[in-house]
C-alpha positions in Angstrom: 159.9 40.0 145.0 160.6 42.3 148.0 156.9 42.9 148.3 156.1 39.2 148.3 158.8 38.4 150.8 157.5 41.0 153.2 153.9 39.6 152.9 155.2 36.1 153.6 157.0 37.2 156.8 153.8 38.9 158.0 151.8 35.7 157.3 154.3 33.6 159.2 153.9 36.0 162.2 150.1 35.7 162.0 150.4 31.9 161.8 152.5 31.8 165.0 150.0 33.9 166.8 147.0 31.9 165.6 148.1 28.2 165.1 144.7 27.0 164.1 144.6 29.4 161.2 147.9 28.1 159.7 147.0 24.5 160.4 143.5 24.6 158.9 144.2 26.8 155.9 147.4 26.8 153.9 149.4 29.9 153.2 150.2 31.6 149.9 152.7 30.3 147.4 154.9 32.4 145.2 153.9 32.5 141.5 156.7 30.0 140.6 155.7 27.7 143.5 152.0 27.9 142.6 152.8 27.1 138.9 154.5 23.8 140.0 151.1 22.7 141.4 149.4 23.0 138.0 148.3 19.8 136.2 147.7 21.1 132.7 146.7 19.5 129.4 149.8 17.8 127.9 149.6 19.9 124.8 150.1 23.2 126.6 152.5 25.2 128.7 151.7 28.0 131.2 153.8 30.9 132.4 153.3 34.0 134.6 152.3 37.1 132.5 152.1 39.5 135.4 151.8 39.1 139.2 151.6 41.1 142.4 152.3 43.9 143.1 151.6 44.9 139.5 148.1 43.5 139.8 146.0 42.9 142.9 142.7 41.0 143.2 142.2 40.9 139.4 138.8 39.8 138.0 138.8 40.8 134.3 141.1 42.1 131.6 141.1 43.2 128.1 143.6 44.0 125.3 142.6 47.2 123.6 143.5 48.2 120.0 146.4 50.4 121.0 148.6 48.0 122.8 147.2 48.6 126.3 146.0 46.0 128.8 143.3 47.1 131.2 142.7 44.9 134.3 139.8 45.2 136.7 140.8 44.9 140.4 138.0 44.1 142.9 139.5 45.5 146.1 136.3 45.4 148.0 135.6 41.7 147.6 134.0 39.9 149.3 132.2 42.7 151.1 129.8 45.3 149.8 131.5 48.4 148.6 131.2 51.3 151.1 130.5 54.8 149.9 133.4 57.1 150.5 135.8 54.1 150.6 135.4 52.3 147.3 138.3 50.1 146.5 137.6 49.1 142.9 140.5 49.9 140.5 141.4 49.7 136.9 145.0 48.9 136.3 146.7 49.8 133.0 149.6 47.5 132.1 152.1 48.1 129.3 154.9 46.2 127.7 156.9 49.3 126.7 160.0 47.5 125.2 158.2 44.7 123.3 159.9 41.8 125.2 156.5 40.1 126.0 156.8 41.1 129.6 154.9 43.8 131.5 157.2 46.5 132.7 154.8 49.3 133.4 151.8 49.3 135.7 149.6 52.3 136.4 146.5 52.8 138.4 144.3 54.1 135.6 141.2 54.6 137.8 140.4 54.0 141.4 137.6 54.6 143.9 135.2 52.5 141.9 132.3 50.5 143.6 133.0 46.8 142.9 134.1 47.2 139.3 133.7 43.8 137.5 134.3 44.2 133.8 136.0 46.4 131.2 135.7 47.0 127.4 137.5 49.4 125.1 135.7 52.2 123.3 137.0 55.3 121.4 140.4 55.4 123.2 138.8 54.9 126.6 137.1 52.1 128.5 133.6 51.1 129.4 133.4 49.8 133.0 130.7 47.9 134.7 130.7 49.2 138.3 127.2 48.8 139.9 125.0 50.6 140.1 126.5 52.2 137.0 128.1 51.4 133.7 130.8 54.1 133.2 132.9 55.5 130.4 136.5 56.5 131.5 139.2 58.1 129.4 142.7 59.5 129.8 142.6 62.8 127.8 146.0 64.2 128.7 148.3 61.1 128.3 149.3 60.6 131.9 147.9 57.0 132.1 145.1 58.1 134.4 141.5 58.5 133.6 140.6 62.2 134.0 137.2 61.9 132.2 134.4 60.0 133.8 130.8 59.7 132.4 127.9 57.6 133.6 126.4 55.8 130.6 123.7 53.8 132.5 122.6 53.6 136.1 120.1 51.7 138.2 121.7 48.2 138.4 121.6 46.0 141.5 124.5 47.1 143.7 124.7 44.6 146.6 126.6 41.3 146.6 129.5 41.8 144.2 129.0 38.2 142.9 125.6 39.1 141.5 126.1 42.5 139.8 126.3 43.8 136.2 129.4 42.3 134.6 130.9 40.5 131.6 130.8 43.2 129.0 131.3 41.8 125.6 131.2 43.4 122.1 129.2 41.3 119.7 129.6 40.9 116.0 126.1 42.5 115.7 127.5 45.8 117.1 125.7 45.4 120.4 127.5 45.2 123.7 126.2 42.5 126.0 126.4 42.3 129.8 125.4 39.7 132.4 122.9 41.0 135.0 122.2 37.7 137.0 118.5 38.4 136.5 118.6 41.2 139.1 115.9 43.8 139.2 116.7 47.3 138.3 115.2 50.3 136.5 117.9 51.4 134.1 118.2 55.0 132.9 120.9 56.7 130.8 122.3 60.1 131.9 124.1 60.2 128.5 120.8 59.7 126.6 118.3 61.2 129.0 115.5 61.3 126.3 115.4 57.5 126.3 112.8 55.8 128.6 113.8 53.8 131.6 113.8 50.0 131.2 113.4 47.1 133.7 116.0 44.4 133.6 114.7 42.1 136.3 114.8 38.4 135.2 117.3 39.1 132.4 120.5 40.6 131.2 121.3 43.9 129.4 122.6 45.0 126.0 123.3 48.4 124.5 124.7 50.2 121.4 127.1 53.0 121.9 126.8 54.2 118.2 123.0 54.6 118.4 122.3 55.3 122.1 119.9 52.4 122.5 119.6 49.9 125.3 117.3 47.1 126.3 116.8 44.0 128.5 118.3 40.9 127.1 117.5 37.3 127.9 119.6 35.1 130.2 120.5 35.2 133.9 124.3 34.8 133.6 126.4 35.6 136.5 130.2 36.0 136.2 131.4 34.9 132.7 130.0 35.3 129.3 131.3 33.6 126.1 130.0 34.7 122.7 130.9 32.5 119.8 131.7 33.5 116.2 127.9 33.6 115.4 126.7 35.5 118.4 125.4 32.6 120.5 125.9 33.5 124.2 127.0 31.1 126.9 127.3 32.0 130.5 128.1 30.7 134.0 126.2 30.8 137.2 127.9 29.0 140.2 126.8 25.4 140.0 125.6 25.7 136.4 128.9 26.1 134.7 127.5 26.6 131.2 124.1 27.8 130.1 122.7 29.3 126.9 119.7 31.5 126.1 118.8 30.8 122.4 115.8 33.1 122.6 116.4 36.9 122.5 114.3 38.9 124.9 112.8 41.0 122.1 110.9 37.8 121.0 109.8 36.9 124.5 108.4 40.4 125.0 106.4 40.6 121.8 103.1 40.5 123.7 102.1 40.9 127.4 100.2 37.7 127.8 102.8 35.0 127.7 103.2 32.8 130.8 106.5 32.8 132.6 109.1 31.0 130.4 112.7 30.2 131.4 114.9 31.1 128.5 118.1 29.7 130.1 119.1 26.2 129.0 121.6 24.2 130.9 123.5 22.8 127.9 126.0 20.6 129.8 125.7 16.9 129.2 127.9 16.0 132.2 126.0 17.7 135.0 127.9 19.1 138.0 130.8 16.7 138.1 134.4 18.1 138.0 137.8 16.5 138.8 139.3 18.5 141.7 142.9 18.1 142.8 143.1 20.5 145.7 142.2 19.5 149.3 138.7 20.3 150.6 138.8 23.4 152.9 138.0 22.8 156.5 135.0 25.1 156.6 133.5 23.6 153.4 133.7 20.0 154.8 132.2 21.1 158.1 129.3 22.9 156.4 128.6 20.0 154.0 128.6 17.5 156.9 126.1 19.7 158.8 123.8 20.0 155.8 124.0 16.3 155.1 123.1 15.5 158.7 120.1 17.8 158.4 119.0 16.2 155.1 119.4 12.7 156.7 117.4 13.6 159.8 114.5 15.0 157.6 114.9 12.0 155.2 114.8 14.3 152.2 117.2 12.1 150.1 119.3 15.1 149.2 123.0 14.7 148.8 125.4 17.5 149.8 128.8 17.6 148.1 131.9 19.1 149.7 134.1 18.7 146.5 134.3 17.5 142.9 131.1 19.3 141.9 130.8 22.8 140.4 129.9 25.4 143.0 132.0 28.4 141.9 131.9 28.3 138.1 133.0 31.7 136.6 134.6 33.3 133.6 133.2 31.4 130.7 135.4 32.3 127.7 135.2 31.4 124.1 138.4 30.3 122.4 138.3 31.9 119.0 142.0 32.3 118.6 144.5 31.0 116.0 147.4 29.7 118.1 145.9 26.6 119.7 145.6 23.3 117.8 142.5 23.3 115.5 140.6 20.9 117.8 140.4 23.6 120.5 138.9 26.3 118.3 135.3 26.9 119.5 135.9 25.4 123.0 134.6 27.3 126.0 136.8 27.5 129.1 135.3 28.0 132.5 137.1 28.3 135.8 135.8 27.0 139.1 137.2 29.1 141.9 136.2 26.7 144.6 137.7 23.7 142.9 140.9 25.5 141.8 140.6 24.4 138.2 139.8 25.3 134.6 137.2 23.2 132.7 136.9 22.9 128.9 133.7 22.3 127.0 133.5 21.2 123.4 130.4 22.6 121.8 128.2 20.5 119.5 125.0 21.1 117.6 122.7 18.2 117.7 119.8 17.5 115.2 116.5 19.2 116.2 118.0 21.0 119.2 118.2 24.8 118.9 120.5 25.0 122.0 124.0 23.6 121.7 125.4 20.8 123.8 128.5 21.2 125.9 130.5 18.0 126.3 133.9 16.8 127.6 136.6 16.1 125.0 137.7 12.5 124.6 141.0 13.2 126.4 139.3 15.0 129.4 136.7 12.4 130.4 138.3 12.0 133.8 140.3 15.1 134.3 140.2 18.9 133.7 142.1 21.0 131.2 143.9 22.6 134.2 143.7 21.7 137.9 145.9 22.9 140.8 146.6 21.6 144.3 147.1 25.2 145.4 143.9 26.1 147.3 144.7 29.8 146.7 144.5 29.5 142.9 141.3 31.2 141.9 140.7 31.2 138.1 137.9 33.8 138.0 138.2 34.7 134.3 140.0 34.5 131.1 140.7 36.6 128.0 141.8 35.8 124.4 144.9 37.7 123.4 145.8 39.2 120.0 148.6 36.6 119.9 145.9 33.8 120.0 147.0 32.7 123.5 144.6 32.3 126.5 145.2 34.6 129.4 144.0 33.3 132.8 143.1 35.7 135.6 143.9 34.3 139.0 142.4 36.4 141.9 144.7 34.4 144.2 143.3 34.5 147.8 142.9 32.2 150.7 139.1 32.3 150.7 136.8 33.0 147.8 133.4 32.2 149.2 131.2 35.1 150.3 131.0 35.2 154.1 127.2 35.3 154.2 127.0 31.7 153.1 129.3 30.3 155.9 128.1 29.5 159.4 129.3 32.1 162.0 131.3 29.7 164.1 133.3 28.5 161.1 134.3 32.1 160.2 136.2 32.8 163.5 139.6 31.8 162.0 138.9 32.8 158.4 140.4 36.1 157.1 138.4 36.9 154.0 140.8 39.8 153.1 143.8 37.5 153.1 144.9 37.7 149.5 144.1 41.3 148.6 147.9 41.7 148.4 148.1 39.1 145.7 147.0 38.6 142.1 148.3 36.8 139.0 147.6 36.6 135.3 148.9 33.5 133.5 149.5 32.9 129.8 148.6 29.5 128.3 150.2 28.6 125.0 150.6 25.4 122.9 153.9 23.5 123.4 154.1 22.5 119.7 155.6 24.8 117.2 157.5 28.0 117.6 156.4 30.4 120.4 154.7 33.4 118.9 155.8 37.0 119.1 153.4 38.5 121.7 154.2 42.1 121.1 151.0 44.0 121.5 149.4 45.4 118.3 148.5 49.0 117.4 145.3 48.6 115.4 144.3 52.2 116.1 147.1 53.5 113.8 145.8 51.5 110.9 143.7 53.4 108.3 140.2 52.2 107.6 141.1 50.3 104.5 143.7 48.3 106.4 141.1 47.5 109.1 138.8 45.9 106.5 141.4 43.2 105.8 141.4 42.3 109.5 137.7 41.5 109.4 138.6 38.1 108.0 141.5 37.4 110.4 141.6 33.8 111.8 141.7 35.2 115.4 138.4 36.5 116.7 140.2 39.3 118.7 141.3 41.0 115.5 138.0 40.7 113.7 136.0 42.2 116.6 138.4 45.0 117.3 138.7 45.9 113.6 134.9 46.0 113.3 134.6 48.1 116.5 137.1 50.6 115.2 135.2 50.9 111.9 132.0 51.5 114.0 133.7 54.2 116.1 135.1 56.0 113.1 131.9 56.0 111.0 134.0 56.5 107.8 131.4 56.3 105.0 134.1 56.2 102.4 134.5 52.5 103.4 131.0 51.5 102.1 132.0 50.6 98.5 135.2 48.8 99.8 133.2 46.8 102.3 130.6 45.9 99.7 133.2 44.6 97.3 134.9 42.7 100.2 131.6 41.1 101.0 131.2 39.5 97.6 134.8 38.4 97.4 135.4 37.0 101.0 135.4 33.3 101.1 135.5 33.0 104.9 132.0 33.1 106.3 133.1 34.7 109.5 134.6 37.5 107.5 131.3 38.0 105.6 129.5 38.3 108.9 131.8 41.0 110.2 131.7 42.9 106.9 128.0 42.7 106.8 127.7 44.2 110.3 130.4 46.8 109.6 128.1 48.0 106.8 125.1 47.8 109.2 127.0 50.0 111.6 127.6 52.5 108.9 123.9 52.6 108.0 124.7 51.1 104.6 123.2 47.6 104.8 121.0 46.9 101.8 118.4 44.3 100.9 120.7 42.6 98.4 123.2 41.8 101.1 120.4 40.5 103.4 119.2 38.3 100.6 122.6 36.9 100.1 122.9 36.1 103.7 119.6 34.2 103.7 120.9 32.0 100.9 124.5 31.7 102.3 126.1 28.3 102.4 127.0 28.8 106.1 124.3 28.3 108.6 125.6 31.2 110.8 125.2 33.6 108.0 121.6 32.4 107.4 120.8 32.9 111.0 121.9 36.6 110.8 120.2 37.0 107.5 117.0 36.0 109.2 117.5 38.5 112.0 118.2 41.3 109.6 115.4 40.3 107.2 112.7 41.1 109.8 112.8 44.8 108.5 112.0 43.8 105.0 108.5 42.3 104.2 109.7 41.1 100.8 111.8 38.4 102.4 108.9 36.6 104.0 109.0 33.7 101.5 112.6 33.0 102.3 112.0 33.2 106.0 109.1 30.7 105.7 111.3 28.3 103.8 114.1 28.4 106.4 111.8 27.1 109.1 112.7 23.7 107.5 116.4 24.4 107.4 118.6 21.4 108.3 120.5 23.5 110.8 118.4 23.5 114.1 119.8 27.0 114.9 118.6 28.4 111.6 115.2 26.6 111.8 114.7 28.0 115.3 115.7 31.6 114.3 113.3 31.3 111.3 110.5 30.2 113.7 111.1 33.3 115.8 111.5 35.6 112.8 108.4 34.5 111.0 106.3 35.7 113.9 107.6 39.2 113.2 105.7 39.2 109.9 102.0 39.5 109.0 100.1 37.9 106.1 98.1 34.8 105.3 101.2 32.7 104.8 102.4 33.1 108.4 99.8 31.1 110.3 100.1 27.8 108.4 103.8 27.8 108.8 103.6 28.6 112.5 101.1 25.8 112.9 103.5 23.4 111.1 106.3 24.5 113.4 104.1 23.8 116.4 103.1 20.4 115.1 106.6 19.2 114.3 108.3 20.6 117.4 105.6 20.4 120.1 107.9 18.4 122.4 110.6 21.1 122.3 110.0 23.9 124.8 112.0 26.4 122.8 109.9 25.9 119.7 106.7 26.2 121.7 108.0 29.5 123.0 108.9 30.6 119.5 105.3 30.1 118.3 103.4 31.3 121.3 105.5 34.4 121.9 104.4 35.8 118.5 101.1 37.6 118.0 99.9 35.4 115.2 101.1 32.2 116.8 99.0 32.9 120.0 95.9 34.2 118.2 92.4 32.7 118.2 92.9 31.9 114.5 95.9 29.8 115.4 93.8 27.6 117.6 91.2 27.1 114.8 94.0 26.2 112.4 95.6 23.7 114.8 92.3 22.0 115.4 91.5 21.7 111.7 95.0 20.4 111.0 94.8 17.6 113.5 97.2 19.0 116.1 94.9 17.8 118.9 94.1 14.3 117.4 96.8 12.6 119.6 98.0 13.4 123.0 101.6 14.0 124.0 103.3 15.9 127.0 104.5 18.7 124.7 101.1 19.2 123.1 99.4 19.2 126.5 101.8 21.9 127.7 101.2 23.9 124.5 97.4 23.7 125.1 97.9 24.9 128.7 100.1 27.8 127.7 97.7 28.7 124.9 94.9 28.7 127.4 96.9 31.0 129.7 97.4 33.5 126.9 93.8 33.4 125.9 92.6 33.9 129.4 95.1 36.7 130.1 94.3 38.5 126.9 90.5 37.8 127.3 89.7 39.3 123.9 86.2 39.3 122.4 84.8 35.8 122.1 88.4 34.3 122.5 87.7 32.2 125.5 84.5 30.8 124.0 86.3 30.0 120.7 88.9 28.0 122.6 86.4 26.2 124.7 84.4 25.2 121.7 87.5 23.5 120.3 88.7 21.7 123.4 85.3 20.4 124.6 85.4 18.1 121.5 88.9 16.9 122.3 90.5 14.4 124.6 89.9 15.2 128.3 93.7 15.7 128.8 93.5 18.7 126.4 90.4 19.9 128.2 92.1 19.9 131.6 95.3 21.5 130.2 93.5 24.3 128.4 91.2 25.0 131.4 94.0 25.1 133.9 95.9 27.5 131.7 92.7 29.6 131.2 92.1 29.9 135.0 95.7 31.1 135.6 95.5 33.6 132.7 92.1 35.0 133.7 93.3 35.7 137.2 96.1 37.7 135.8 94.1 39.5 133.1 93.6 43.2 133.0 90.5 42.7 131.0 87.9 41.4 133.5 84.9 41.4 131.3 81.7 39.4 131.9 81.7 35.9 130.3 79.1 35.4 127.6 76.5 32.6 127.6 78.5 30.3 125.3 81.4 30.3 127.7 79.2 29.3 130.6 77.4 26.7 128.5 80.7 25.1 127.4 82.0 25.0 130.9 78.8 23.3 132.1 78.9 20.8 129.4 82.5 19.7 130.2 81.7 19.6 133.9 78.7 17.4 133.4 80.4 14.9 131.0 84.0 14.6 132.2 86.0 13.1 135.0 87.4 14.6 138.2 90.4 16.2 136.6 88.3 18.2 134.1 85.7 19.0 136.8 88.4 20.5 139.0 89.7 22.6 136.1 86.2 23.8 135.3 85.8 25.0 138.9 89.0 26.9 138.7 87.9 28.7 135.5 84.5 29.5 137.1 86.2 30.9 140.2 88.4 33.1 138.1 85.4 34.3 136.1 83.4 34.8 139.3 80.7 32.4 137.9 78.8 30.1 140.4 
């Protein structure tokens, strides 16, 4: 408290020297004062877990398996980290006497460039600190990392709001990280024999046990929530919750696909939020100026100064066992500009592969947590082993990056004001007896004991037990795990057991077959993913394209494209026909090699796909034309033209426009044959202006007069 009092005196001195600063922007509150400004859901209480000076500028935290808490401190924010003066730190917190209060705080690592995220691994931690992902470890027990290894390098390293972040260990043994779609050629000093990969336009994932890494789909920014079944949700400023149901490995199956956006905005309530804090002076001024410009240009645009998501961050899945049952599966997201925490209830709707995020009935006109304290900055959250939700509050006067604020408005803004603060709050249910929050020591458990935790009702225990089994590689656990798989009634437990065996290299076909036939849709999804290595499961995969679960049906539509055989094409054609209006299903078909083949076009034509016109089918025809033109295989363009010239002019224009774009991009610039020219001429002579224009585009791309 002495530290806080000193800081307060200094701020009062500054306020007297610069009256405009103290008048325009409120000063910091103590943790207890700030807590009194919270308007929290009636069923919950909140309390300080740790505050300054034990944590400063925190942005991420994790409970490891050995009773340690690691906190990432972003000391450089909001400026680019400067070589030779990096201020990123990792703080190690301990509750040494088991009284549920932090009494030890150590600087575990410092001098890091804009560290953003942390994850435990083999007694150390993996840290995202652009341009690197590092592995740090304390090898001599002095609570300081003395071992430092670069795992991956090459990530975008400017603008700390858009760097590699949100490390999450998935139930499939992969570690996922948000990359905000930033370009970068990623290499691994740890595994130098592995080729470099490009991550631009996507995210990143890797496996520590196998030394493999690859681009992943999605352009998430700060915050990534992975549910019990591996569905990833993420935040990006105004878009507070998105999902990418299509893994990058499917989108990258061939090189001819047109650009597809795999991100899906799954919110059904747009940008609206219910803010309780006052609008900062600079934001109101900037919004007024922007609105005046829009009005003068008569654009019809509307600029919002408040009550709309602009700083969404920290999407966190609640998979704990302490909150009331209705909260399980919710995703909590902070908005640092609105000083609030929003909750989404996730729903699966018929025929939609992506989930829908909606407000709960009791939060239709308010947020789960909202504060009137403008310094409250809920940047992230973490699920604890106690089942409680831990809220990371960066706590600072200004959170916006200076580059987005007009120069004249920055004259009385101190963007470093708050680096002397930081809070972590614990949210718990009011009902029932408060839990013992003594930190666990999973690392001391033997492997057999760990197996029992794979079915724990709290996701934290399941994931950490599985990770430890993966780290240990104890092959003696194989028969025990196989027995547990057949006996476990909880589907989540079966999932973790199955992947524990996969991580030990002991997954067998029988288990995959069981997963494909499982009563739980999530198990069937993962059965499909794992079945792609086994040709014998093709009949089961084909059947699951008609599964009542849209997530299973979609995964089956993706997985079937990984197989070959005469049975594949008719099923893909059926998927295209049933789901033509769904962009994700069109992507599932066209991203596969068989689904984008010339034979597929013939089959669709024979099956009546083109007999009626719809927006989705026209888009399918355009994209199919693009792929055909880009690939420009032998006789392919002629075969497609022979089909569409007999169809509605809408299909002709769509396919021709796609062809023109694809041909321009094609690496195979071969001379068109006579049949192609003949078909083009026939359509040009007999069709209207729309088709004529499209024919001219194709001719120009082919260099035909």
